[in-house]
N, C-alpha and C positions, 0 to 999 in steps of 0.2 A: 134436492131431487134431481138434478140434471148431472151430477156426479155421479149417483148413483146408476141412471139410466144407460152413462157412458162407460163406464168401468165393471160394471157385473158383468155382461158379457164377454168382458176380455179375460180370456185364462191366465194372461200375466198378473192379475189380481186377483188374490186369496178372498173370502169375504172377510175373513179377521181385519185382512190390512184394511180394507175398503173402512171396516169400522171404527178400525183405530184411527184412519186419518180423519174418519170424522165424529170422532169421540161417542160412540154410539153404540149399543150391544150390536153384535152380530145379529141378534133376534127382528131387531128392528130393522135391519138392511135388508133380512130375507122377507122381512114383512113389505117395507117400501119398495122391493124390485117387483115382489107378486102384483100389488095395487097397479105399480107401473105396466105391468104386463111383460114385462123384461125377463128372460131365461137365460140360463146358462149353457154353452156345450158342454154334452155329455161326453167322457173320454172313454172309450173303447179300452180297458185293462186285457193285458194279454195274460190269459187264466191259466195259457200252459206254463209259463213261466212263475207263475205266482207260486201255481202247486209244487213245481218243480222246487223254488225258492221254500216252501213251506216244508217240503219233504226232505230236503238239506238239515232242517232243525233250525229253523230260520223263527224269532218268533213273529208274531202278527205285525207289531210295532216297526220290526227288521225290514219285514217285506215292502209294509208301504212305505219305507224310506227307500228302500233300493228302488221300487216301481213309482216312488214320486205320486203317490195317491193317498187316499184316508186308509187308517185301519177298518174303516166300516167296507170301504171298497174290498178290501182283501176279504173281508170276512164275507162279502155276498158274492165273491168270484168263488170262493171257496164251498160256500151253501150251494152254490149253481153246479159245481162241480161231482157233487155227491155227499158233500159233508164229511166227510172221513179225514179230510186235510187239518179242519177247524182247531 
């Protein structure tokens, strides 16, 4: 539990890395962090750059890789930007 409390908020640690280290499913780690009241910092995504990359024809996955975020994060930004890019 202490390891989750210390590493979950750290942006250097991905939820899947924590789960792998503890040999647990990532959903278990989310649940544990929730019970401990530990939160992660939300990253601010550059909406303009995401829209630009998508406009250049990059796939959602490719945009996510370039931006260092999840595909879901890209989808959320595009939806908030008007949905015409997703």
